[in-house]
C-alpha positions in Angstrom: 84.2 89.5 132.6 85.8 89.9 136.5 85.5 93.1 137.9 86.4 95.4 141.2 85.4 98.9 142.1 86.9 102.3 143.3 85.2 105.7 143.9 88.2 108.0 143.8 86.8 111.5 142.9 87.8 113.3 140.0 89.6 116.7 140.4 87.9 119.9 139.6 84.5 118.5 139.2 81.7 121.0 139.2 79.3 120.3 142.4 76.0 122.3 140.6 74.3 119.3 140.5 74.7 115.5 140.6 76.0 113.8 137.4 74.2 111.5 135.4 77.3 109.2 134.8 80.0 108.9 136.8 83.3 106.9 135.9 86.0 106.2 138.3 89.6 104.8 137.6 88.0 102.7 134.8 90.5 99.8 133.7 90.1 97.3 131.2 92.3 94.4 130.0 92.5 91.6 127.6 94.4 88.4 127.8 96.5 87.7 125.0 99.1 85.2 124.0 101.8 88.2 124.3 100.4 89.0 127.6 98.1 91.4 129.1 96.6 94.0 127.3 95.6 96.8 129.3 93.4 98.9 126.9 91.8 101.3 129.3 94.1 102.2 132.4 92.6 104.6 134.8 89.9 106.8 133.3 87.8 109.0 135.2 84.7 111.5 133.9 81.7 113.0 135.4 79.0 113.6 133.0 75.8 115.9 133.6 72.3 116.0 131.6 72.4 118.0 128.3 76.1 118.1 128.5 78.5 116.7 125.4 81.5 115.2 125.9 83.6 114.4 123.0 86.4 111.2 123.7 89.4 111.5 120.7 92.6 109.8 120.1 94.5 107.4 117.5 93.1 104.0 116.9 94.1 101.7 119.6 93.8 104.6 122.7 90.9 103.4 124.3 88.1 105.6 123.1 85.8 102.4 121.8 86.6 100.1 124.8 85.7 103.0 127.2 82.2 103.5 125.7 81.6 99.5 125.2 82.4 99.3 128.7 80.1 101.7 129.9 77.0 99.5 127.8 78.6 96.4 129.4 79.0 94.9 126.0 82.5 94.1 126.4 83.5 90.0 126.2 83.7 87.7 128.7 87.3 87.2 128.5 87.9 91.5 129.7 88.7 92.2 133.4 87.4 95.4 134.1 87.9 97.6 137.6 86.9 100.6 138.9 83.4 102.4 139.3 80.7 103.3 136.4 77.3 104.8 137.8 74.5 106.1 136.3 72.3 108.1 138.6 74.0 106.6 141.9 73.6 102.6 140.5 76.8 100.5 140.2 77.0 99.1 137.0 80.1 97.3 137.3 79.5 93.9 138.4 76.2 93.6 137.1 75.0 90.7 135.4 74.4 90.9 131.7 70.7 90.2 132.7 70.2 93.0 134.6 72.4 95.1 132.3 69.5 94.7 129.4 67.5 96.9 131.7 69.4 99.3 131.1 71.0 99.3 128.0 68.4 101.0 125.8 66.7 102.6 128.7 69.0 104.5 131.1 71.8 104.3 128.2 72.0 104.3 124.6 74.8 103.6 121.8 74.6 104.6 118.2 77.5 102.5 116.6 79.7 103.5 113.6 78.1 100.7 111.0 74.0 101.0 111.1 73.9 97.8 109.3 75.5 95.9 112.4 73.1 97.3 114.5 70.0 96.7 112.6 68.6 93.0 111.9 68.3 92.5 108.3 65.3 90.2 108.9 63.2 92.1 110.3 61.3 95.2 109.3 62.2 98.8 111.1 58.8 98.6 112.8 59.5 95.6 114.6 62.8 96.6 115.6 61.6 99.6 117.2 58.3 98.0 118.9 60.4 95.4 120.4 62.8 98.3 121.7 59.9 100.1 122.8 58.0 96.7 124.8 61.1 95.8 126.2 61.2 98.6 128.3 57.4 100.2 128.4 54.2 98.5 129.4 52.6 99.5 126.0 50.6 97.9 123.3 51.9 96.6 120.4 49.6 99.4 118.6 50.6 102.1 120.7 54.5 100.8 120.4 53.7 101.1 116.4 52.6 104.6 116.7 55.5 105.7 119.0 57.9 103.9 116.2 56.0 106.4 113.9 56.6 109.7 115.7 60.3 108.3 116.2 60.5 108.2 112.6 59.0 111.3 111.9 61.2 112.7 114.7 64.6 111.9 113.3 63.1 113.5 109.6 62.2 110.2 107.8 59.6 110.8 105.3 56.3 109.0 105.0 57.0 107.2 108.4 54.0 105.0 108.4 55.0 103.3 104.9 58.5 103.2 105.8 58.1 101.4 109.0 57.3 98.4 107.3 60.8 98.5 105.2 63.8 96.7 105.8 67.1 98.1 106.6 68.6 97.1 102.9 65.7 99.6 101.6 67.4 102.7 103.1 70.2 104.1 102.2 73.5 104.7 104.9 72.5 108.2 106.0 68.4 107.0 106.6 70.2 103.8 108.4 71.5 105.9 111.0 68.8 107.6 111.2 66.6 104.5 112.4 69.7 103.9 114.7 69.3 107.7 116.5 65.6 106.5 116.8 66.2 103.3 118.3 68.5 105.1 120.7 66.3 108.0 122.1 63.1 105.3 121.9 62.8 105.1 125.7 64.1 108.8 126.5 67.9 107.7 127.8 70.0 109.4 130.0 72.7 108.8 128.2 73.3 108.5 124.4 77.1 107.3 123.6 77.8 108.2 120.2 80.6 105.7 118.9 82.0 106.7 115.6 78.3 107.6 114.4 79.1 109.5 111.0 82.6 108.1 110.3 81.1 105.8 106.8 78.9 108.8 106.0 79.2 111.6 103.4 80.1 115.3 104.2 76.4 116.3 103.7 74.9 113.3 105.4 76.9 113.8 108.3 75.9 117.0 108.7 72.2 116.2 109.2 72.9 113.2 111.4 75.0 115.5 113.4 72.4 118.0 113.8 69.9 114.8 114.6 72.0 114.2 117.6 71.6 117.7 118.9 67.8 117.3 118.3 67.9 114.1 120.4 69.8 115.6 122.9 67.4 118.6 123.1 64.2 116.2 123.0 65.6 113.8 126.0 68.0 116.3 127.9 70.5 113.3 127.4 74.1 113.5 128.1 76.2 112.6 125.2 79.5 111.2 124.7 80.8 111.1 121.2 83.3 109.3 120.5 85.3 110.1 117.0 88.9 110.8 115.5 87.7 113.8 113.5 88.3 116.7 115.3 86.2 119.0 113.1 82.8 117.0 114.6 84.2 117.2 118.0 85.0 121.3 118.0 81.3 121.5 116.4 79.4 119.3 118.8 81.4 118.8 122.4 81.4 121.0 125.7 84.2 119.4 127.1 86.8 117.3 125.5 89.0 114.2 126.3 92.0 113.2 124.6 93.1 109.5 125.2 96.4 107.9 124.6 98.0 104.4 125.1 94.5 103.6 127.2 94.7 106.7 129.7 93.5 110.3 129.5 96.4 112.8 128.7 94.7 116.2 128.1 90.9 117.3 129.3 89.7 120.6 129.4 86.6 122.8 127.6 86.3 122.6 123.9 87.4 126.1 123.7 90.0 125.8 125.9 91.5 122.6 124.3 91.3 124.2 120.6 92.8 127.8 121.4 95.6 126.2 124.1 96.3 123.2 124.3 98.7 121.5 126.9 99.6 118.2 125.8 102.3 118.2 122.8 100.2 114.9 122.0 97.3 117.5 121.4 99.1 119.8 119.5 100.2 117.0 117.1 96.6 115.7 116.5 95.4 119.8 115.7 98.7 120.2 113.4 97.9 117.1 111.6 94.6 118.0 110.4 94.1 119.9 106.9 91.6 122.6 107.1 88.8 123.5 104.2 89.4 127.0 105.0 92.8 127.2 105.0 94.3 127.8 101.1 98.0 127.8 101.9 99.0 124.3 100.8 101.4 124.2 103.2 103.2 120.7 104.9 100.9 119.0 108.1 102.6 118.1 110.8 102.6 114.1 111.4 103.7 112.6 114.4 106.2 110.5 113.9 106.0 106.5 115.0 103.2 104.6 116.3 101.1 104.2 119.5 102.7 101.8 121.7 101.7 98.1 122.2 99.6 98.0 125.3 101.5 95.2 127.0 103.8 95.7 130.1 104.0 99.2 129.5 106.8 100.6 131.5 106.7 103.6 134.1 107.1 106.3 131.4 105.2 108.6 129.7 103.9 106.6 127.1 104.1 109.4 124.5 107.9 110.0 124.7 109.3 108.1 122.4 107.2 110.1 119.4 107.1 113.4 121.6 109.6 116.5 120.0 109.9 117.7 123.4 110.2 114.8 125.6 113.1 115.4 128.1 115.0 112.7 130.0 112.4 112.9 133.5 109.7 111.8 130.6 111.3 108.2 130.7 111.5 108.3 135.0 107.9 107.9 135.7 104.1 108.4 134.1 102.8 112.0 134.7 99.3 112.0 135.9 96.3 114.5 134.6 96.9 117.1 136.7 95.2 120.6 136.7 97.5 123.2 134.4 95.2 126.2 134.7 91.4 126.0 135.9 89.7 123.9 134.2 92.1 122.1 132.2 93.9 119.1 132.7 97.2 117.7 131.2 99.4 114.6 131.9 102.9 116.1 130.9 105.3 117.3 133.1 106.0 120.2 130.8 102.6 121.3 130.4 103.1 124.2 132.1 105.9 125.2 129.7 103.9 125.3 126.7 102.5 128.8 125.3 100.4 129.1 121.6 102.0 125.4 120.7 105.5 126.5 121.6 108.5 126.5 124.5 110.5 129.4 124.9 109.2 130.7 121.4 109.9 127.5 119.8 107.1 125.2 118.5 106.8 121.7 120.0 106.0 120.3 116.4 108.1 121.9 113.4 106.3 121.8 109.9 108.5 119.9 107.5 109.6 121.7 104.3 108.6 120.4 101.1 110.9 122.3 98.9 109.0 123.6 95.6 109.4 121.4 92.1 110.2 123.0 89.0 107.2 123.2 87.6 105.8 125.5 90.2 106.8 128.5 88.5 105.2 127.4 84.9 101.9 128.4 84.4 99.0 125.8 83.9 98.8 126.8 80.1 102.1 125.9 79.5 102.4 122.6 80.8 101.6 119.5 78.6 98.7 117.8 78.9 99.0 114.2 80.5 95.0 113.4 81.1 92.6 114.3 78.6 88.9 112.9 79.0 86.6 114.2 76.1 82.6 113.5 76.7 82.8 110.2 78.8 79.9 108.2 79.3 79.4 105.2 81.4 76.3 103.3 81.5 75.1 99.7 83.1 71.9 97.8 82.3 69.7 97.8 85.1 68.1 93.5 85.3 65.4 92.2 87.0 64.0 88.1 87.1 66.1 84.9 85.9 66.6 85.9 82.6 68.0 89.1 83.4 65.0 91.1 81.6 66.5 94.4 81.1 64.3 97.1 82.7 66.7 100.3 82.6 69.8 101.8 82.6 72.3 103.5 85.2 74.1 106.3 83.9 76.7 106.2 86.2 79.1 109.3 84.3 76.9 111.3 81.8 79.3 113.0 79.8 82.1 114.8 81.5 84.9 116.6 79.9 88.7 117.2 81.6 92.2 117.2 81.3 95.3 117.0 84.2 98.3 118.9 83.1 102.1 117.6 84.3 102.3 118.3 88.0 99.1 118.9 88.8 96.4 117.1 91.0 92.5 117.3 90.2 90.1 116.3 93.1 86.8 114.7 92.1 84.4 115.0 94.8 80.7 114.6 95.2 78.5 112.1 97.3 78.2 108.4 97.3 76.7 107.3 93.9 77.8 110.3 91.9 80.3 108.4 89.8 83.6 109.8 91.0 85.1 106.1 91.3 83.4 105.1 88.3 85.0 107.6 86.5 88.7 106.7 88.1 87.8 102.6 87.1 87.5 103.9 83.6 90.6 105.5 83.1 92.2 102.7 84.9 90.1 100.5 82.4 91.1 102.9 79.5 87.5 103.5 78.4 86.5 99.9 77.8 83.0 99.9 78.3 82.6 103.3 78.4 81.9 106.0 75.2 84.3 109.2 74.8 87.6 110.0 74.7 90.6 109.3 77.1 94.0 110.5 75.8 97.5 109.8 77.6 99.8 112.6 76.2 98.0 112.9 73.2 97.3 108.8 72.7 94.1 107.3 72.5 93.9 104.3 74.8 90.4 103.1 74.0 91.6 101.5 71.2 95.0 100.1 72.2 95.9 96.5 72.0 98.6 94.0 73.0 102.2 95.8 73.5 100.8 99.4 72.7 98.3 99.3 75.6 101.2 97.5 78.0 103.3 100.7 77.2 100.8 103.0 78.2 99.4 101.0 81.0 103.2 101.5 82.9 102.3 105.3 82.7 98.7 105.1 84.5 98.9 103.5 88.4 96.4 103.6 91.5 96.7 103.8 94.9 93.9 102.1 96.7 92.1 103.4 99.9 92.6 99.8 101.7 96.0 99.2 101.5 96.1 95.7 102.9 93.3 94.9 100.4 95.5 95.7 97.7 98.8 94.0 98.9 98.8 90.5 98.9 100.1 89.2 102.5 101.8 86.5 100.9 104.2 88.3 99.2 107.3 89.9 101.4 107.8 94.0 100.9 110.5 93.3 98.1 108.3 90.9 96.2 105.5 93.4 95.6 107.5 96.6 94.9 109.4 93.9 92.4 106.8 92.5 90.7 106.0 95.5 88.3 110.1 96.1 87.6 110.3 92.8 86.7 106.7 92.6 85.0 107.8 95.6 83.1 111.5 94.6 82.8 112.6 98.1 84.1 115.8 97.1 85.2 118.1 94.2 84.8 117.5 91.4 87.3 120.7 92.0 89.4 119.4 95.4 90.2 116.1 94.8 91.1 116.6 94.6 94.7 118.9 97.8 94.6 115.7 99.4 93.0 113.2 98.1 95.3 115.2 99.7 98.6 115.5 103.0 96.7 111.9 102.7 96.0 111.1 101.8 99.9 113.8 105.2 100.9 111.7 107.5 98.7 108.2 106.9 100.6 109.9 107.1 103.6 110.5 103.5 104.8 113.5 101.5 105.8 115.2 99.7 103.1 116.4 96.9 106.4 112.6 95.7 106.5 112.7 94.8 102.7 111.5 91.0 104.1 108.8 91.6 106.2 105.5 90.9 105.0 102.6 93.4 105.1 101.0 92.5 108.1 104.5 93.5 110.3 103.4 97.0 109.3 101.3 99.7 110.6 98.2 101.1 108.1 100.6 103.9 107.3 102.9 101.8 106.8 101.5 99.5 104.5 99.9 102.6 102.2 103.7 103.4 101.7 104.1 100.3 100.2 101.5 100.7 98.0 102.5 104.0 97.0 106.4 102.6 96.6 104.6 99.7 94.3 102.8 102.2 92.0 105.7 104.3 91.6 107.7 101.0 90.7 106.8 101.9 86.7 107.8 105.1 86.3 104.1 106.0 86.0 103.4 109.7 84.7 99.7 109.6 86.4 98.6 108.3 89.6 94.8 107.3 90.0 94.2 107.9 94.0 91.1 106.3 95.6 90.4 107.6 98.7 94.2 107.0 100.0 94.0 108.6 103.3 90.6 107.8 104.7 91.1 104.6 106.4 94.4 106.4 108.6 94.6 108.1 111.9 95.2 112.0 111.0 98.4 111.8 112.5 99.3 109.3 109.9 97.3 110.9 107.1 99.7 114.0 107.4 102.8 111.8 106.4 101.1 110.1 103.6 99.5 113.5 102.4 103.1 115.3 102.6 104.6 112.3 101.2 102.0 112.9 98.0 103.1 116.4 97.7 106.8 116.0 98.2 106.4 112.8 95.9 104.5 115.3 93.1 107.1 118.2 93.0 110.1 115.7 92.9 109.2 113.6 90.2 106.3 115.7 88.2 103.4 113.3 88.9 100.0 114.2 88.2 96.9 112.9 90.1 93.5 111.9 89.9 92.1 112.2 93.1 88.9 110.8 94.4 87.7 111.5 97.9 84.9 112.3 100.4 86.7 113.9 102.7 86.6 117.9 101.0 89.5 119.2 103.8 92.1 116.8 102.5 90.8 117.8 98.8 91.7 121.7 99.3 94.7 120.8 101.0 96.0 118.3 98.1 94.5 119.9 95.1 95.0 122.2 92.3 91.3 121.9 90.9 88.5 120.3 91.5 85.6 119.0 89.9 82.6 118.4 92.1 80.0 115.9 90.9 76.3 115.0 91.0 74.4 112.5 89.4 77.0 111.3 87.1 77.9 115.1 85.5 80.0 118.0 87.0 78.2 120.8 88.5 80.9 123.0 89.4 84.6 122.7 88.0 88.3 125.0 88.1 91.0 125.7 90.4 90.5 124.6 93.9 90.6 128.2 95.8 88.4 130.5 93.7 85.7 127.6 93.8 86.4 127.4 97.6 86.3 130.8 98.4 83.0 131.3 96.1 81.3 127.9 95.8 78.3 128.8 93.5 76.3 126.2 92.4 73.8 125.2 95.4 75.0 121.6 95.6 78.7 122.7 96.1 77.7 125.3 98.5 75.7 122.6 100.5 78.9 120.4 100.1 81.0 122.7 101.4 79.1 124.2 104.4 78.8 120.5 105.9 82.6 120.5 106.3 83.3 120.2 109.7 86.3 123.1 111.1 88.7 122.1 113.9 87.8 125.2 115.4 84.7 125.9 118.1 84.5 129.6 117.2 84.2 129.1 113.5 81.8 126.0 114.0 79.3 128.0 116.4 78.9 130.7 113.8 78.8 128.5 110.7 75.3 128.3 108.6 75.0 124.4 107.5 72.8 124.4 104.0 70.9 120.7 105.1 69.7 118.9 102.0 66.1 117.3 102.0 64.6 115.3 99.5 65.9 112.2 98.1 68.0 111.5 95.1 66.0 110.7 91.7 66.4 107.1 90.5 69.4 106.2 89.0 67.7 105.2 85.9 65.1 108.0 86.3 65.0 110.1 82.6 65.7 113.6 83.9 65.3 116.3 81.1 65.9 119.2 83.8 68.6 119.7 86.2 69.5 116.8 88.6 69.9 118.7 91.3 66.1 120.4 91.4 64.8 117.6 93.6 66.8 118.5 96.3 67.8 122.5 95.4 67.4 124.8 98.3 67.7 127.5 96.0 64.6 126.4 93.6 61.7 127.1 96.6 63.1 131.0 96.1 62.7 131.3 92.6 59.4 132.6 90.3 57.3 129.8 88.8 58.4 130.4 85.4 62.4 130.0 86.8 61.4 126.5 88.7 59.9 125.3 85.0 63.0 126.0 83.7 65.1 124.3 86.3 62.9 120.8 85.7 62.7 121.5 81.9 66.3 122.5 80.7 69.8 120.9 81.1 72.0 124.0 82.8 75.5 123.7 81.1 79.0 124.1 82.5 79.3 128.0 82.7 82.4 129.8 83.0 83.1 132.9 85.1 84.7 135.6 83.6 88.2 136.3 84.8 88.8 133.1 86.6 89.5 129.3 86.2 85.8 128.4 87.1 82.8 127.0 86.0 78.9 126.0 87.3 76.0 124.2 85.7 73.3 126.3 87.3 70.4 128.3 85.6 70.0 130.7 87.9 73.2 132.0 89.7 
């Protein structure tokens, strides 16, 4: 790793005390076949004890590379210049052996995927003991006891026993707790959290974020939070750095940046986020185009090609990060003109218009039912040993019923393992291996075979979470979209090419790119290819399996708008599975909250989000991050405790009773009722809103 140093001061840096971490003009470059990739291009920051700095931006903006450079974990091929000091000690230029004495002691890191941070062949206790003894002169017994204290501190029950467990015996959220325990084991001065909650359910995310706050209080550490989730940053950070094309383009205290962003890119990021507290269902603001490739960038504003207010001067020189108002810096020559998201009263980003569809004026009860599911149950045998002896039954879906009308979206939400994806796949599989009824426009799908099944198959299509996993990389876009056209003989062979071009135009892709392969497109464009392929068979129902979770918020907004426009233009119905409840609030008409294979709340999306009734729904919704620091500071989160019942466990009462925050407040008689009586879905009077709780 090649290194040089620089020590220029940060403009406007506080002088009350020495920062624990000081970064000056950090630059990181990597070699590639196309040329040098300038991943980070001049980042300076100061970080004080007890402070949390949020670093946000799209993929490729340089966030994670910055974190890895501070940790000294970049590849040997990386060239690092500038200065990184921790309490006055220069880190740039240190050998890996020297950095080993700093990593885990002065600086610790919490990675996105805890499984990559934990060794699967060693027990949790052994890994904790090793992390402690590397930096502390403690006996194995003393280090073991310290490990027990750490597990107890991060909220892992029965810590002495769990010390002997292995990573695969923990859930994702519990593994992340272990990683945090490892990070704080030696009371570090700086904790870097790189997307620490991205792969977690919203309820577990809330617990992990609270744990990070607790870890910061216990150690007094400064925290760098690297994330794409502006809602998480609003609730955690004191200061925010927005990065684009490897450079900071805006920096301010969290209240100032969210209330009055001065950089068009920051405005675009905030406008692209759906909010769980906004029931307007208006179009989101996408940032058109894609980030630049960081090779041989011209001396111009890198955001200019995507900026709606760019002027000629933006292309003459790359703007510096300068103070616009006290404590608020922006790298934009028009930043002083921006007030309340507008220049001269005209919004920097305008919301696209999505014309209302014909069905919007038709009441739900008068629309035809496209999909009707009755008492759907899906079980899987649990086997053991070489002879596959059956030792139990996993009830993934346990007797749910719902319908989806023409032109509406039903969202199914809940924690991982609740059964929502199994429900979706059971629909796509036409109920094979499941009990209960699945009807498509009144046709029972479970008994269909041959030509009849083929005809109904055309009417139901799916859009997957990962477009690259769903698109064959050996096929061109034309071949991918044309395949269902030919399979169902929907158009004559001579007109297939024209129909492919129509579909590409419908989903916002350039038909001139029809002969390219999927690898030549961005993530958002690949998802649009998947949508075009799904639409090729002219379906009436689309199953959406986390269709935007793998996309940056700026790209996500365009895809969400596309789903809304297609639904209104074509009268499509959606069954939408997601863990992102903000997207659900924006896109769905109805919502079903699922827990251990059952619906615990069901009905219209607006009354359920406005007044959630079931204790599980209340906890789920209270954990949704809102991109507003003022709101986040005043919200009361309901943190769930306890573990999920085993999927094979026979429960006679409410399946949520073991974790329910309401249950301890009830009388003894009511608590006995909770564990002995299965609550049915009970409708509320006057609204389309049902819940399954005996004491609400």
